[in-house]
C-alpha positions as CSV (number, residue, x, y, z in Angstrom):
1,M,175.1,220.7,-8.3
2,S,171.3,220.4,-9.2
3,E,168.9,220.3,-6.3
4,Q,167.9,216.8,-7.3
5,A,171.5,215.6,-7.2
6,A,171.8,217.1,-3.7
7,E,169.0,215.0,-2.4
8,Q,169.5,212.1,0.1
9,R,166.7,209.7,1.2
10,F,166.6,208.1,4.6
11,G,164.3,205.0,4.5
12,E,160.9,205.7,2.8
13,Y,159.7,208.6,4.5
14,V,162.6,211.3,5.1
15,V,164.6,213.3,2.6
16,V,167.6,215.6,3.2
17,R,167.7,218.2,0.4
18,R,171.1,220.2,0.4
19,H,171.0,223.6,-1.0
20,T,174.6,223.8,-1.7
21,S,174.8,227.3,-2.8
22,S,173.3,228.8,0.5
23,Y,174.7,226.1,2.9
24,V,171.2,225.3,3.9
25,A,169.7,221.8,4.2
26,E,166.0,220.8,4.4
27,L,165.0,217.9,6.6
28,V,162.0,216.9,4.8
29,L,159.1,215.0,6.3
30,D,157.8,212.8,3.4
31,R,154.9,210.4,4.3
32,P,152.0,212.1,2.7
33,K,149.5,209.1,2.7
34,A,149.7,209.3,6.5
35,M,149.9,213.3,6.9
36,N,153.5,212.5,8.2
37,A,152.5,210.6,11.3
38,V,155.6,209.5,12.9
39,S,155.9,205.7,12.9
40,T,158.7,203.6,14.1
41,D,160.3,203.5,10.7
42,M,159.8,207.2,10.3
43,A,161.3,207.9,13.6
44,R,164.3,205.7,12.8
45,S,164.9,207.6,9.6
46,I,164.5,211.1,11.2
47,A,167.2,210.1,13.7
48,A,169.5,208.8,10.9
49,A,169.1,211.8,8.9
50,C,169.9,214.2,11.8
51,E,172.9,212.1,12.7
52,A,174.1,212.8,9.0
53,L,173.4,216.4,9.2
54,A,175.2,216.9,12.6
55,A,178.3,215.6,11.0
56,D,178.1,217.8,7.9
57,R,180.6,220.7,8.3
58,D,179.1,222.2,5.1
59,V,175.6,222.8,6.5
60,R,175.1,226.0,8.5
61,A,171.3,225.8,8.8
62,V,168.6,223.3,8.5
63,V,165.0,223.8,7.6
64,L,162.5,221.1,8.8
65,T,159.8,221.0,6.0
66,S,156.8,218.6,4.9
67,T,155.8,217.5,1.4
68,H,152.0,217.2,2.5
69,E,149.7,220.0,1.3
70,R,147.6,220.1,4.6
71,A,149.9,219.0,7.3
72,F,153.4,219.5,8.8
73,C,153.0,216.4,10.8
74,V,150.2,215.0,13.0
75,G,152.3,213.4,15.4
76,A,152.7,209.8,16.4
77,D,151.3,207.1,14.3
78,L,148.3,206.1,16.6
79,K,147.3,203.2,14.2
80,E,150.7,201.7,14.8
81,R,150.6,202.5,18.3
82,N,147.2,200.7,18.7
83,S,148.8,197.5,17.2
84,L,151.7,197.4,19.6
85,T,151.9,195.2,22.7
86,D,153.2,196.6,26.0
87,A,156.5,195.0,25.6
88,E,156.7,196.4,21.9
89,L,155.9,199.9,23.2
90,V,158.8,199.8,25.6
91,R,161.2,198.7,22.9
92,Q,159.8,201.4,20.6
93,R,160.3,204.2,23.0
94,P,164.0,204.8,22.6
95,L,163.6,204.8,18.7
96,A,160.8,207.4,19.1
97,R,162.9,209.6,21.6
98,A,166.0,209.4,19.1
99,A,164.0,211.2,16.5
100,Y,163.1,214.3,18.5
101,T,166.4,214.5,20.3
102,G,168.1,214.1,16.9
103,V,166.4,217.4,15.8
104,L,166.9,219.0,19.2
105,D,170.5,218.1,19.3
106,L,171.5,219.4,15.6
107,P,174.5,221.7,16.4
108,M,173.6,224.4,13.7
109,P,170.5,226.7,13.9
110,T,167.2,225.0,12.9
111,V,164.1,226.6,11.5
112,A,160.7,224.7,11.3
113,A,158.6,225.7,8.3
114,V,154.9,224.7,9.6
115,H,151.9,224.8,7.5
116,G,148.4,223.0,8.2
117,F,148.4,220.6,11.1
118,A,151.3,220.4,13.7
119,L,150.0,218.4,16.6
120,G,151.4,216.3,19.3
121,G,154.8,214.9,18.0
122,G,154.6,217.0,15.0
123,F,154.4,220.2,17.2
124,E,157.2,218.8,19.2
125,L,159.5,218.4,16.2
126,A,158.8,222.1,15.5
127,L,159.4,223.0,19.0
128,A,162.8,221.2,19.0
129,C,163.8,223.7,16.3
130,D,165.4,227.0,17.2
131,L,162.8,229.0,15.4
132,I,159.4,228.4,14.1
133,V,157.9,230.0,10.9
134,A,154.4,229.2,10.1
135,D,151.7,230.2,7.6
136,G,148.1,231.3,8.1
137,T,147.1,227.6,7.7
138,A,148.9,226.3,10.7
139,V,147.1,224.6,13.5
140,V,149.4,223.8,16.4
141,G,148.8,221.9,19.7
142,L,149.8,219.1,22.1
143,P,146.5,217.1,22.5
144,E,148.1,213.9,24.1
145,V,146.1,213.9,27.1
146,S,142.9,213.5,25.1
147,V,144.1,210.0,24.2
148,G,145.4,209.0,27.6
149,V,149.1,209.9,27.3
150,I,151.3,213.1,27.7
151,P,153.8,214.7,25.3
152,G,156.6,212.6,25.1
153,G,158.9,214.2,22.3
154,G,160.0,217.1,24.6
155,G,156.7,219.1,24.7
156,T,156.2,219.3,28.6
157,Q,159.8,220.8,28.6
158,L,160.2,222.9,25.5
159,L,156.7,224.6,25.5
160,P,157.2,226.2,29.1
161,R,160.5,227.5,27.9
162,R,158.8,229.4,25.0
163,V,155.5,230.5,26.7
164,G,155.9,230.1,30.6
165,A,154.8,227.4,32.9
166,A,151.1,228.5,33.3
167,R,150.4,229.1,29.6
168,A,152.1,225.7,28.8
169,A,149.8,224.0,31.4
170,E,146.8,225.4,30.0
171,L,147.7,224.3,26.6
172,I,148.7,220.7,27.5
173,F,145.8,220.2,29.9
174,S,143.2,221.3,27.8
175,A,144.7,219.6,24.7
176,R,143.3,222.4,22.7
177,R,144.4,223.3,19.0
178,V,145.6,226.7,18.2
179,E,145.2,228.5,15.0
180,A,147.9,230.6,13.4
181,A,147.1,234.0,14.6
182,E,146.5,233.1,18.1
183,A,149.7,230.9,18.1
184,A,151.7,233.9,17.0
185,D,150.2,236.0,19.8
186,L,151.1,233.4,22.3
187,G,154.6,232.9,21.2
188,L,154.0,229.3,20.0
189,I,155.4,230.5,16.6
190,D,158.0,233.1,15.9
191,V,157.2,234.2,12.3
192,L,153.7,234.3,10.7
193,V,153.4,234.4,7.0
194,P,150.6,234.3,4.4
195,A,149.2,230.8,3.6
196,G,151.7,228.8,1.4
197,E,154.7,230.8,2.1
198,A,156.2,228.9,5.3
199,R,158.7,226.9,3.4
200,A,159.8,229.8,1.3
201,E,160.3,232.1,4.3
202,G,161.8,229.3,6.3
203,L,164.5,228.9,3.7
204,A,164.9,232.6,3.4
205,L,165.5,232.9,7.1
206,A,167.9,230.0,7.1
207,G,169.7,231.6,4.3
208,R,170.2,234.9,6.2
209,I,171.5,232.8,9.1
210,A,173.9,230.6,6.8
211,V,175.9,233.8,5.6
212,N,177.5,234.0,9.0
213,S,180.3,232.1,10.5
214,P,179.6,228.4,10.9
215,V,181.8,228.2,13.8
216,G,180.2,231.2,15.4
217,L,176.7,229.9,14.7
218,R,177.4,226.5,16.4
219,A,179.1,228.2,19.3
220,A,176.2,230.7,19.8
221,K,173.6,228.0,19.6
222,R,175.6,226.0,22.4
223,A,175.7,229.1,24.6
224,L,172.0,229.9,24.1
225,R,170.9,226.2,24.9
226,L,173.4,225.3,27.7
227,G,172.9,228.7,29.5
228,H,169.1,228.7,29.4
229,G,167.5,228.4,32.9
230,L,170.7,229.0,34.7
231,D,171.5,231.9,37.0
232,L,173.3,234.9,35.3
233,R,176.7,234.1,36.5
234,A,176.5,230.5,35.5
235,G,175.1,231.5,32.2
236,L,178.0,234.0,31.7
237,E,180.5,231.3,32.4
238,I,178.8,229.1,29.6
239,E,179.1,232.2,27.3
240,D,182.7,232.6,28.0
241,A,183.6,229.1,27.4
242,A,181.8,229.4,23.9
243,W,183.5,232.6,23.1
244,R,186.9,230.8,23.9
245,S,185.9,228.2,21.6
246,V,185.7,230.7,18.7
247,A,188.1,233.5,19.6
248,F,191.1,231.8,18.0
249,S,189.4,230.1,15.2
250,G,190.1,230.6,11.5
251,D,186.6,232.0,11.3
252,R,187.4,234.7,13.6
253,A,190.6,235.7,11.8
254,E,188.6,235.6,8.5
255,G,185.7,237.5,9.7
256,V,188.1,240.5,11.3
257,A,190.1,240.5,8.1
258,A,187.0,240.6,5.7
259,F,185.5,243.5,7.9
260,N,188.8,245.6,7.6
261,E,189.0,244.8,3.9
262,K,185.5,245.6,3.3
263,R,184.6,242.4,1.6
264,R,182.6,239.2,2.3
265,P,184.2,236.6,4.4
266,E,184.9,233.2,3.0
267,W,184.6,231.2,6.2
268,P,187.0,228.3,6.6
269,G,184.6,226.8,9.0
270,E,187.2,225.9,11.7
């Protein structure tokens, strides 16, 4: 199947591109005229795309990418927000939240491929992924307090889980933008690559992940997510439950057989 044939558009601003040979899918932000600012329509499309990806058993890893040359995503569409009444903003809130939780709740490993600006909600979309690859052009930050709000796409919860409470407080309270090299030093991103290589490296990393058992990957992600922040014994119970969910699976049987037969496994995905 050609890459073009594997594309599926969700609304006007979001594309899912399935790389069927590698079991990797791209969740592509495609609102270039607004630097991928997340409008209500775009939020609705991100949530719908995530719902489709979550149900796709052939997808083992997802890469979040952008079509804009200078931005990953600049956050919420403030022009639209400025036009909303208080009542309209209340009604819009669940739609906005669904976009961020849609990415966060994807059951397979996720990689954000960041270039250029990833600010506010844009950085929160990246933080919702398991891993962040960024190139030398990346500028990240959560500047919401500078416009009278707070990070509302998970930033106040996800950032301290990455960098600790005090560092997250400094970044959120100061609203400062962080360039790529410092972002790597602070742990705001996981892999730093030369300018222009974020998407390629994100896809390569996802490909290295996707050769592994889809059942194992989903269970490992579940254990990592549910166990985070718990005391050790509670975390080990989470791990044990995840282990039991894979121990008698077809993937486990195939993985052991392939190892002993010195061949690549052909994962049944169940």
